[in-house]
C-alpha positions in Angstrom: -79.1 53.8 -19.5 -78.6 55.4 -16.2 -82.3 55.5 -14.8 -82.0 56.8 -11.2 -79.8 57.4 -8.7 -80.4 57.2 -4.7 -78.2 58.7 -2.4 -78.3 58.5 1.7 -76.0 60.0 4.2 -72.9 60.2 2.2 -70.3 63.2 3.0 -72.8 66.1 2.8 -75.8 64.6 1.4 -78.4 63.3 3.9 -80.9 62.0 0.9 -81.0 62.5 -2.3 -83.0 61.1 -5.6 -82.6 61.9 -8.9 -84.2 60.5 -12.2 -82.0 60.7 -15.2 -82.9 60.6 -19.0 -81.8 59.7 -22.2 -80.0 62.6 -24.1 -77.5 65.2 -22.6 -77.8 65.4 -19.0 -76.1 68.8 -17.4 -75.2 69.2 -14.0 -73.8 72.8 -12.9 -73.3 74.3 -9.4 -70.8 76.6 -7.8 -67.5 75.2 -7.0 -67.8 73.0 -3.7 -71.4 72.7 -4.2 -71.0 68.9 -4.2 -71.0 67.8 -7.9 -68.1 65.5 -7.0 -69.8 63.9 -4.4 -72.6 62.9 -6.9 -69.5 61.3 -8.9 -67.9 59.6 -5.8 -71.1 58.0 -4.7 -71.9 56.7 -8.3 -68.3 55.7 -8.2 -68.9 53.9 -4.9 -72.3 51.9 -5.8 -70.2 50.8 -9.1 -67.2 49.2 -6.7 -64.8 51.6 -8.0 -61.9 52.3 -6.0 -62.0 56.0 -4.1 -62.2 57.8 -1.0 -62.8 55.7 2.1 -64.7 58.5 4.4 -67.9 58.7 2.2 -70.2 58.1 5.4 -71.8 61.0 6.3 -70.7 62.7 9.9 -73.0 61.4 12.6 -74.8 58.5 10.6 -74.5 54.9 11.1 -74.1 53.9 7.3 -74.0 55.4 3.9 -76.2 54.1 1.2 -76.4 54.3 -2.6 -78.6 53.0 -5.3 -78.2 53.2 -8.8 -81.2 51.8 -11.2 -80.4 50.9 -15.0 -82.2 50.1 -17.9 -80.7 47.1 -19.8 -81.6 46.7 -23.6 -81.9 43.2 -24.9 -78.4 42.0 -26.3 -76.4 44.5 -23.2 -73.3 43.1 -22.3 -74.4 43.2 -18.7 -76.5 40.5 -19.3 -73.7 38.2 -19.6 -71.8 39.4 -16.6 -75.0 38.7 -14.7 -75.3 35.2 -16.1 -71.9 34.3 -15.3 -72.3 35.4 -11.7 -75.5 33.4 -11.1 -77.7 36.6 -10.9 -81.3 37.4 -11.7 -81.3 39.6 -14.8 -84.2 41.2 -16.8 -84.4 44.7 -18.5 -83.9 46.6 -14.7 -80.8 46.3 -13.1 -80.7 47.7 -9.6 -77.2 48.0 -7.6 -77.2 48.8 -4.1 -74.1 49.3 -1.6 -73.8 50.2 1.9 -70.9 51.5 3.8 -70.8 51.5 7.5 -69.2 54.3 9.5 -66.6 51.7 10.6 -65.7 51.0 6.8 -67.6 48.0 6.3 -69.4 47.4 2.9 -72.2 45.4 1.5 -73.4 45.2 -2.3 -76.2 44.0 -3.7 -77.6 43.5 -7.5 -81.1 43.1 -7.9 -81.4 42.1 -4.1 -78.9 39.5 -4.4 -75.7 39.7 -2.4 -72.6 40.1 -4.4 -68.8 40.8 -4.2 -67.1 43.9 -5.1 -65.4 42.4 -8.4 -69.1 41.9 -9.7 -69.9 45.5 -9.1 -66.7 46.4 -11.0 -67.2 44.1 -14.0 -70.7 45.4 -14.3 -69.5 48.8 -14.3 -67.2 48.1 -17.4 -70.2 47.5 -19.3 -72.7 50.4 -18.0 -71.0 53.4 -17.9 -67.5 55.1 -18.9 -66.1 58.4 -16.8 -64.0 60.5 -18.8 -62.3 63.6 -17.4 -58.9 65.6 -17.3 -57.7 62.9 -14.9 -59.2 59.9 -16.7 -57.1 56.9 -15.9 -60.0 54.4 -16.8 -60.6 55.2 -20.6 -59.3 56.7 -23.1 -55.8 57.7 -21.6 -55.0 54.3 -21.0 -52.5 53.1 -23.6 -53.9 49.1 -22.6 -57.0 49.9 -24.2 -56.3 51.8 -27.3 -55.8 48.6 -29.3 -59.3 47.8 -28.4 -60.5 51.0 -29.5 -59.4 50.8 -32.7 -60.6 47.4 -33.3 -63.8 48.6 -32.5 -63.9 51.7 -34.4 -62.4 49.5 -37.7 -65.3 46.8 -37.0 -62.5 44.2 -36.9 -64.4 41.7 -34.5 -64.3 39.1 -37.2 -60.8 39.1 -37.8 -60.0 39.6 -34.2 -62.2 36.3 -33.5 -60.3 34.4 -36.2 -56.9 35.6 -34.6 -57.9 34.2 -30.9 -59.1 31.3 -32.6 -56.4 30.2 -34.2 -53.8 31.3 -31.6 -55.8 28.7 -29.3 -55.5 26.0 -31.9 -51.8 27.1 -32.4 -51.6 26.8 -28.5 -53.1 23.5 -28.2 -50.7 22.0 -30.9 -47.8 23.3 -29.1 -48.9 22.1 -26.1 -49.3 18.2 -27.6 -46.0 18.6 -29.3 -44.2 19.3 -26.0 -45.9 16.6 -24.4 -45.1 14.2 -27.0 -41.6 15.3 -27.2 -41.2 15.1 -23.7 -42.8 11.3 -23.5 -40.4 10.5 -26.3 -37.4 11.9 -25.0 -38.1 10.2 -21.4 -38.3 7.2 -23.2 -35.2 7.6 -25.5 -33.5 8.4 -22.0 -34.1 4.6 -21.2 -33.7 3.3 -25.1 -30.8 1.0 -24.3 -31.8 -0.2 -21.3 -35.2 -1.3 -23.2 -33.5 -2.8 -26.1 -30.8 -4.8 -23.8 -33.6 -5.8 -21.4 -36.0 -7.4 -23.8 -33.2 -8.9 -25.8 -32.2 -10.4 -22.6 -36.0 -11.5 -21.9 -36.5 -12.7 -25.1 -33.3 -14.9 -25.1 -34.7 -16.4 -21.5 -38.4 -16.4 -22.6 -39.6 -17.1 -19.2 -43.3 -18.5 -19.1 -45.8 -17.9 -16.8 -45.5 -20.3 -13.3 -42.4 -21.8 -14.8 -40.5 -20.5 -11.6 -42.9 -22.4 -9.3 -42.6 -25.5 -11.7 -39.0 -25.7 -11.8 -38.3 -24.9 -8.2 -41.0 -28.4 -7.2 -39.0 -30.1 -9.6 -35.6 -29.3 -8.4 -36.6 -30.2 -4.8 -38.3 -33.6 -6.2 -34.9 -34.9 -7.9 -32.9 -33.6 -4.8 -35.0 -35.1 -2.3 -34.6 -38.4 -4.5 -30.9 -38.2 -4.8 -30.7 -38.0 -0.8 -33.0 -41.3 -0.4 -32.4 -43.3 -3.7 -29.4 -45.0 -1.7 -31.0 -46.4 1.1 -33.9 -47.2 -1.0 -31.4 -49.4 -3.3 -29.6 -50.8 -0.5 -32.8 -52.3 1.1 -33.9 -53.5 -2.5 -30.6 -55.4 -2.3 -31.3 -57.0 0.9 -34.9 -58.0 0.2 -34.1 -59.3 -3.6 -30.8 -61.1 -2.5 -30.3 -61.8 1.2 -33.6 -61.9 2.4 -35.2 -64.0 -0.5 -32.1 -66.5 -0.3 -32.3 -67.0 3.2 -36.3 -67.6 3.2 -35.7 -70.0 0.1 -32.6 -71.9 2.3 -35.0 -72.3 5.4 -37.9 -73.4 3.2 -35.9 -76.0 1.9 -34.6 -77.1 5.5 -37.9 -76.9 7.0 -39.5 -79.1 4.0 -36.8 -81.8 4.4 -37.2 -81.8 8.3 -41.1 -82.2 7.7 -41.0 -85.5 6.2 -39.5 -86.8 9.7 -41.8 -88.6 12.3 -42.4 -86.1 15.3 -42.0 -82.9 13.5 -45.1 -81.0 12.9 -43.8 -77.7 10.6 -47.1 -77.3 8.6 -48.0 -74.3 10.3 -44.6 -72.9 10.3 -44.2 -73.7 6.5 -47.5 -72.2 5.8 -46.5 -68.6 7.7 -43.3 -69.2 5.6 -45.0 -69.5 2.4 -47.1 -66.4 3.1 -43.8 -64.7 4.3 -42.3 -65.4 1.0 -45.3 -63.8 -1.0 -45.2 -60.8 1.0 -41.4 -60.5 0.5 -42.5 -60.6 -3.4 -44.9 -57.5 -2.7 -42.3 -55.6 -1.0 -39.7 -56.1 -3.9 -42.0 -55.0 -6.1 -43.2 -51.9 -4.2 -39.7 -50.9 -3.5 -38.4 -51.6 -7.1 -41.5 -49.4 -8.5 -39.8 -46.6 -5.8 -36.5 -46.9 -7.2 -37.8 -46.5 -10.7 -39.6 -43.5 -9.8 -36.4 -41.9 -8.0 -34.4 -42.5 -10.8 -33.5 -39.1 -12.9 -30.7 -37.9 -15.1 -28.3 -35.6 -13.1 -27.7 -33.3 -16.0 -31.8 -32.4 -15.8 -31.2 -31.4 -12.1 -28.1 -29.3 -13.3 -30.1 -27.7 -16.2 -33.4 -26.7 -13.6 -31.0 -25.3 -11.3 -29.4 -23.1 -14.0 -32.8 -22.2 -15.3 -33.7 -21.1 -11.6 -30.8 -19.0 -11.2 -30.8 -17.3 -14.4 -34.6 -16.6 -13.8 -33.7 -15.3 -10.5 -31.0 -13.3 -11.5 -32.6 -11.7 -14.5 -35.8 -10.6 -11.7 -33.4 -9.3 -9.5 -31.8 -7.4 -12.0 -35.0 -5.9 -13.1 -36.5 -5.7 -9.8 -39.8 -7.6 -10.4 -41.0 -11.0 -9.1 -39.8 -14.0 -11.1 -43.3 -15.0 -12.0 -44.2 -11.3 -13.2 -41.0 -11.6 -15.9 -43.6 -12.8 -18.7 -45.8 -9.5 -18.3 -42.9 -7.3 -17.6 -41.5 -8.4 -20.9 -44.7 -7.2 -22.5 -44.7 -3.5 -20.8 -41.1 -3.5 -22.3 -42.3 -4.2 -25.6 -44.8 -1.8 -25.9 -42.6 1.0 -24.5 -40.1 -0.2 -27.3 -43.3 0.0 -29.9 -44.0 3.6 -28.4 -40.6 4.6 -28.9 -40.5 3.4 -32.6 -43.6 4.8 -33.5 -42.6 8.2 -31.6 -40.8 9.8 -34.0 -43.6 9.4 -36.5 -46.1 10.4 -34.1 -44.3 13.5 -33.3 -43.8 14.3 -36.9 -47.4 14.1 -37.3 -48.1 16.7 -34.4 -45.3 19.0 -35.7 -46.7 18.9 -38.9 -50.1 20.1 -37.2 -48.5 22.7 -35.3 -47.0 24.4 -38.5 -50.5 24.6 -39.9 -51.9 26.3 -36.8 -49.0 28.6 -36.2 -49.5 29.2 -40.2 -52.8 30.1 -40.1 -52.2 32.3 -36.9 -49.7 34.3 -38.8 -52.2 34.7 -41.8 -55.0 35.8 -39.2 -52.8 38.2 -37.3 -51.3 39.5 -40.5 -54.6 40.0 -41.7 -55.7 41.9 -38.3 -52.4 44.1 -38.6 -53.1 45.0 -42.1 -57.0 46.2 -41.0 -55.5 48.1 -37.8 -53.0 49.9 -39.9 -55.4 50.8 -42.5 -57.9 51.9 -39.9 -55.8 53.8 -37.8 -55.4 56.4 -41.0 -58.8 56.6 -41.2 -59.4 57.1 -37.1 -56.4 60.0 -37.4 -58.3 61.7 -40.2 -61.8 61.4 -38.3 -60.1 62.7 -35.0 -58.5 65.5 -37.1 -61.4 66.6 -38.5 -63.2 66.5 -34.8 -60.4 68.7 -33.7 -60.7 71.4 -36.2 -64.3 72.9 -34.8 -62.5 72.6 -31.3 -60.1 75.0 -32.4 -57.3 72.6 -32.4 -56.7 72.5 -36.2 -53.0 72.9 -35.9 -52.8 69.9 -33.8 -51.8 66.5 -35.0 -53.2 63.3 -33.7 -51.8 59.9 -34.4 -52.5 56.3 -34.1 -49.3 54.3 -33.8 -49.2 50.8 -34.6 -45.9 48.8 -33.8 -45.2 45.2 -33.7 -45.5 43.7 -30.2 -45.1 40.0 -28.7 -47.6 37.8 -30.3 -50.6 37.0 -28.4 -54.5 36.1 -29.0 -55.3 39.6 -30.2 -52.4 39.6 -32.6 -48.9 40.6 -32.6 -49.7 44.4 -32.4 -49.2 47.1 -29.9 -51.7 50.4 -30.5 -51.0 53.9 -28.7 -52.6 57.1 -29.6 -50.1 60.0 -29.8 -50.6 63.8 -30.2 -48.5 66.8 -31.0 -50.0 70.1 -30.0 -48.7 72.4 -32.6 -46.6 71.8 -35.8 -42.9 70.5 -35.4 -43.8 70.1 -32.0 -42.4 66.3 -30.8 -45.4 63.9 -30.6 -46.2 61.6 -27.4 -48.7 60.0 -25.4 -51.9 62.1 -24.7 -51.6 62.5 -20.8 -47.9 63.5 -21.3 -48.3 66.1 -24.1 -51.6 67.9 -24.1 -52.6 70.6 -21.3 -55.6 70.5 -19.3 -57.7 71.9 -21.8 -56.4 70.8 -24.6 -56.7 67.2 -23.3 -60.5 67.9 -22.9 -60.9 68.2 -26.6 -58.6 65.5 -27.7 -60.8 63.2 -25.4 -63.7 64.3 -26.6 -63.0 64.1 -30.2 -61.5 60.8 -29.7 -64.9 59.7 -27.8 -66.9 61.1 -30.9 -65.2 59.3 -33.2 -64.9 55.9 -31.4 -68.7 56.0 -30.2 -70.1 54.9 -33.4 -73.5 53.3 -33.0 -73.2 51.8 -29.4 -75.4 53.8 -27.0 -75.7 51.0 -24.3 -73.2 52.8 -22.2 -73.8 55.8 -20.3 -71.0 58.7 -20.6 -69.8 61.0 -18.1 -67.6 63.9 -18.4 -66.4 65.5 -15.5 -65.6 69.3 -16.2 -64.0 68.1 -19.6 -64.7 71.8 -20.4 -62.2 73.1 -18.3 -59.8 75.9 -19.8 -62.2 76.4 -22.9 -64.4 79.0 -23.4 -66.1 80.8 -26.0 -66.8 79.3 -29.6 -64.6 76.4 -28.3 -66.8 76.0 -25.3 -69.9 75.7 -27.9 -68.2 73.4 -29.9 -67.5 71.4 -27.0 -71.0 71.6 -26.1 -72.4 70.7 -29.5 -70.0 67.5 -29.9 -71.6 66.4 -26.3 -75.1 67.0 -27.5 -74.4 64.8 -30.9 -72.3 62.2 -28.9 -75.7 62.0 -26.4 -78.0 61.7 -29.3 -79.4 58.2 -29.3 -77.7 57.3 -25.9 -76.9 58.9 -22.8 -74.2 61.4 -21.5 -73.9 63.2 -18.2 -71.7 66.1 -18.1 -70.8 68.3 -14.9 -69.5 71.7 -16.6 -68.9 75.2 -15.5 -69.5 76.4 -19.2 -72.5 78.2 -20.1 -72.1 77.3 -24.0 -72.1 73.3 -22.9 -74.9 73.9 -20.2 -77.0 75.6 -23.0 -76.7 72.3 -25.0 -78.3 70.0 -22.4 -81.6 68.0 -23.0 -82.3 68.2 -18.9 -80.4 70.3 -16.4 -79.7 70.1 -12.8 -78.2 72.4 -10.4 -76.1 71.3 -7.4 -76.3 73.6 -4.3 -75.4 73.6 -0.9 -77.2 75.2 2.0 -76.7 75.2 5.8 -79.9 74.1 7.7 -79.4 74.3 11.6 -75.5 74.7 11.5 -75.2 71.6 9.1 -74.1 71.7 5.8 -76.2 69.8 2.9 -76.1 69.3 -0.6 -79.0 69.0 -2.9 -79.6 68.5 -6.6 -82.9 70.6 -8.3 -84.2 69.9 -11.5 -84.4 73.2 -13.6 -87.5 74.1 -15.6 -86.7 76.4 -18.8 -87.0 79.7 -16.6 -84.8 78.4 -13.9 -82.2 77.1 -16.8 -82.0 80.5 -18.0 -81.3 82.0 -14.7 -78.7 79.2 -13.9 -76.9 79.7 -17.2 -77.0 83.9 -16.5 -75.3 83.2 -13.1 -72.6 81.0 -14.7 -72.1 84.1 -17.5 -72.1 86.8 -14.9 -71.7 85.3 -11.4 -73.7 85.8 -8.4 -75.2 89.0 -9.7 -77.5 88.1 -12.6 -77.8 91.3 -15.0 -80.3 91.7 -17.7 -77.5 91.2 -20.3 -76.7 87.9 -18.8 -80.2 86.7 -19.3 -80.3 87.9 -22.5 -76.9 86.1 -23.3 -78.5 82.9 -21.5 -81.6 83.1 -23.4 -79.4 83.5 -27.0 -77.5 80.1 -26.0 -80.5 78.5 -25.3 -82.2 78.9 -28.3 -79.0 78.0 -30.0 
């Protein structure tokens, strides 16, 4: 509920403080007195997009403050929580506009953006008038209004839940199918590569070991001939020559005067060393012996490993781990069809659940549409529109989280006349009454929003205006309604009455708002009946309206 509104230096208002109450609050006044300025100022503090030149001429800045009372469970609490703003039963909105056009907004003394103000305004207040494009005249909101009227929140929640589940399942299928298609695109490569790797069966470290063995055999091949020739000389030439020399020296040693003992001893030692040299060279020759076919096989194996590594663009030592990766991808491919089938089954179940929920929601909407039509038609009769036809059209639309229905309110103002959208078919006065009848039906038990009707009674009078006033009073019961009106019949139904008036002080035109007591209300309603000159008859008529 709107409790208070304070305006400073906005257009022709210098300073104005208003305290509003529950029930029907009526604002009256002559044309041009400033009633629209109040609505402009209220829209400004709520973040609505409106006129830019709001600051009073000569003032440095204009400021508007609005105070609301929030009962427990009010939707505004959620907006405040999501925005990280302080909450509570009292909500104070304030916005300042400098003469240069710079705006600054606060919520409960905390800076905030215009988006937050607008989000709060959606929960706090509704404005309806002949040029209303925020509420009932906006077809995009008709489906939500029908759902609220019909109490379809549980079905709507179920439909949203199944839509979310189906969307997640669809995304899962698309992801799995894309991954499977990517693997299938390289299936031939995978199977051929795995077959080659399985056939070659490269082992970890095999490349290095083969290369070392090949180098060893290639080196042995180069030096074995030299070692063999040296071995031949040691075992054949050197040994025979030394043995022959030893025999000759032994024979000569028996002759007198030949001292060969030392030489023979040295030769004997040489024979021993020769034997050691022969044994060492023989061992080397044995070590250098290899099968030439082994070298050929080693080189062929190395070539095969290097060729496959080059083909697959991996290092030779990584062939084994790469083969494991390829086998895993093949396993994923082989299991992919089964996995995809499982995901598709989940998707079919989710889509089936959505179809069932959407169908139940559609059935509820179509059934409730007829009930809403009857309710609105019943409200139109007292508003002197008993010949008009109101219809809630539920048509098929693209499926979405809120079902697969499009909802639009259409009217025909006279029997046999074509029906069409509210704002295309109805005249100003008819439109006002359609809006009022709709709002009465759609209001339900929700009294948490303040409703503002801006001259919604324009174009009607007499008994019709009285019916409009009574509907507004009924709508305000248990809630709060503000109505700007030129109709005495509507004004008389108000629980609280303010007069907007304009006065010139020191050559400056200012607008002010004055709360009226019972006698002042009588005079104001009499003025609305008779004009500037208030007659006794007008006062009598005003008292008659007030006593109802």
